[in-house]
Structure formats: C-alpha cells, structure tokens
C-alpha positions, -999 to 999 in steps of 0.1 A, spaced: -312 140 259 -293 173 258 -324 193 267 -327 170 299 -293 180 309 -281 144 308 -256 147 281 -231 177 280 -233 195 248 -202 207 231 -188 236 249 -210 228 280 -199 229 315 -162 236 318 -143 229 350 -149 264 364 -184 256 367 -174 225 390 -148 244 411 -171 263 433 -191 231 446 -156 212 449 -142 240 469 -173 241 492 -170 204 498 -132 207 506 -138 235 531 -168 214 547 -146 184 550 -116 203 565 -141 221 589 -155 188 600 -122 173 604 -110 202 626 -142 202 648 -139 163 654 -103 170 665 -113 198 689 -141 175 705 -117 147 708 -92 167 727 -116 182 750 -129 147 762 -95 138 769 -86 142 806 -54 160 800 -68 184 773 -61 219 780 -34 214 805 1 227 802 25 199 789 47 203 820 19 193 842 11 160 827 24 130 846 58 122 832 68 95 859 61 57 854 28 45 867 29 28 901 32 -11 900 -2 -29 905 -21 -1 920 -54 -17 913 -65 -54 912 -92 -49 883 -90 -28 854 -122 -19 836 -118 -18 797 -122 16 780 -129 24 743 -95 18 723 -78 -2 749 -55 -31 739 -37 -56 762 -4 -40 751 -18 -4 762 -33 -18 795 -1 -35 803 19 -1 798 -5 20 816 -7 -4 847 28 -18 847 14 -53 848 31 -76 820 9 -87 791 16 -123 799 4 -119 834 -29 -100 824 -36 -128 799 -27 -156 825 -51 -142 850 -79 -138 825 -79 -170 804 -111 -162 790 -102 -129 774 -94 -127 741 -66 -104 734 -79 -94 701 -114 -89 712 -117 -68 743 -152 -53 751 -159 -20 767 -168 -23 803 -151 -58 804 -133 -63 838 -97 -76 838 -78 -90 868 -44 -74 872 -35 -91 906 
C-alpha cells in the first residue's frame, strides 16, 4: 500500500508539503468572496454614488397602490420602504403568507 501512495510512510509528507495547496485554496476563497461582493455592489442602484447623495429622508406615504416583490424582500422591509404598516399590508393581502413571498408577486398597499 505504501507504493500506491495510500498509506503515508514514516517520515512521509510533512505539513510543509500541504501548505502550498492550502494557501492556494485560501487565496481562491478570498478572491471569490471579494469578487462576489464587488458584483453585488454594482447591481445595487446606489452603488458607486457618494453617500451624501443617497436619499436620507423618509419615504413618501403610500406613493403606490401595488408593490412588486423583489428578491430578499420581507413584509417588514416592504413596510419600512413604503411607509405602509405591516398589519395593513397583511390585511389587504389575506392570501399572502408573510413567511413565503415570491419574486414578482404583487401586493396591494392601498
């Protein structure tokens, strides 16, 4: 079995022999994480804008009658974004499950 390389012989591989592949994996993981963060940042509508130019005032009350659910939306997030209380959103949309929103689903706000 030693000739096949399945069993390490005494004095065989040391930690130094495994350090280079481990370092390469670590570098690849860090690079992928960095690239994913950069790509997500570019897809965001406020990416690249100066922080002082980002809208800081409260959203207008009930600007739209219908809200189309986007990826990552929650009832709480929709409520804070639109200014419509969570209870009102749920009352206007009785068939909507607050724990299972679907992308593209339309929610009544008024």
